[in-house]
C-alpha positions in Angstrom: 8.8 -16.9 8.8 8.9 -13.3 7.8 7.0 -10.5 9.8 6.3 -8.4 6.5 2.7 -8.7 5.3 0.9 -7.2 2.3 2.0 -3.3 4.1 5.4 -3.9 3.3 5.1 -5.3 -0.7 3.0 -2.2 -1.1 5.9 0.4 0.4 8.4 -2.2 -1.7 6.6 -1.7 -4.9 6.9 2.5 -4.0 10.8 2.1 -3.5 11.8 -0.4 -6.4 9.7 2.0 -8.7 11.0 5.2 -7.0 7.4 7.0 -6.1 7.7 9.3 -3.5 5.6 12.0 -1.5 2.9 13.3 -3.9 3.8 11.4 -6.8 0.6 9.1 -8.6 1.8 5.7 -8.9 0.0 2.6 -10.7 -3.1 2.0 -11.4 -4.4 -0.1 -8.1 -4.6 -3.1 -10.2 -1.1 -2.9 -11.7 0.5 -1.8 -8.4 -1.9 -5.5 -7.0 -0.6 -7.4 -9.4 3.1 -6.6 -9.5 2.5 -6.6 -5.5 1.3 -10.8 -6.0 3.5 -12.0 -8.3 6.1 -10.6 -6.2 5.8 -11.3 -3.0 7.8 -14.2 -2.1 10.8 -12.2 -2.2 9.6 -10.0 0.9 8.6 -13.8 2.2 4.6 -13.2 2.2 2.5 -15.1 0.7 -1.5 -13.6 1.2 -3.9 -13.1 -1.9 -4.5 -10.8 -4.7 -7.5 -8.9 -3.3 -5.4 -8.5 0.4 -3.1 -6.2 -1.7 -6.4 -4.3 -2.4 -7.0 -4.2 1.3 -4.7 -3.2 2.2 -4.2 -0.1 -0.5 -8.0 1.0 1.2 -6.0 0.9 4.9 -3.1 2.9 3.9 -4.9 5.8 2.3 -5.1 8.2 4.8 -8.9 9.2 6.6 -11.0 6.1 5.2 -12.7 4.3 7.4 -10.4 1.0 7.2 -7.1 3.4 7.7 -9.3 5.3 10.7 -10.3 1.6 12.2 -7.3 -0.7 11.3 -4.6 1.6 11.2 -1.7 1.4 13.3 -2.1 3.4 16.0 2.0 4.9 15.2 0.6 6.3 11.4 2.3 2.8 10.0 -0.9 2.9 7.0 -0.7 6.6 6.7 1.0 6.6 3.8 -1.4 7.3 0.5 -3.8 11.1 0.3 -6.8 11.5 1.1 -7.2 12.3 -2.8 -7.0 8.6 -3.1 -10.2 7.8 -2.0 -11.9 6.3 -4.3 -9.9 6.5 -7.8 -7.7 4.1 -9.9 -4.3 5.4 -8.9 -3.2 6.7 -5.5 -1.2 9.3 -4.2 1.6 8.8 -2.1 1.2 11.4 1.1 4.6 10.4 3.1 6.2 7.0 3.1 6.2 5.6 7.0 9.1 3.6 6.4 
């Protein structure tokens, strides 16, 4: 059984497409779809909506990030400017 989850697949998306700090990702829907279609590579089996929720959790300073994020900051990946947008901006990579 894998210890990977939606977060790790999203981070793999960023790595696969060479997206670094300060760069804009594809649309949230494109990220979600890629993650859902490729999750088996990482030993993950979750619904597509899980990726949507996880992306929100990874935006620094959102309520979900503050309440549910790792205390070590592992979920602090996307910049606050991503909140409410159809795309995400990488703030820093925590892996």
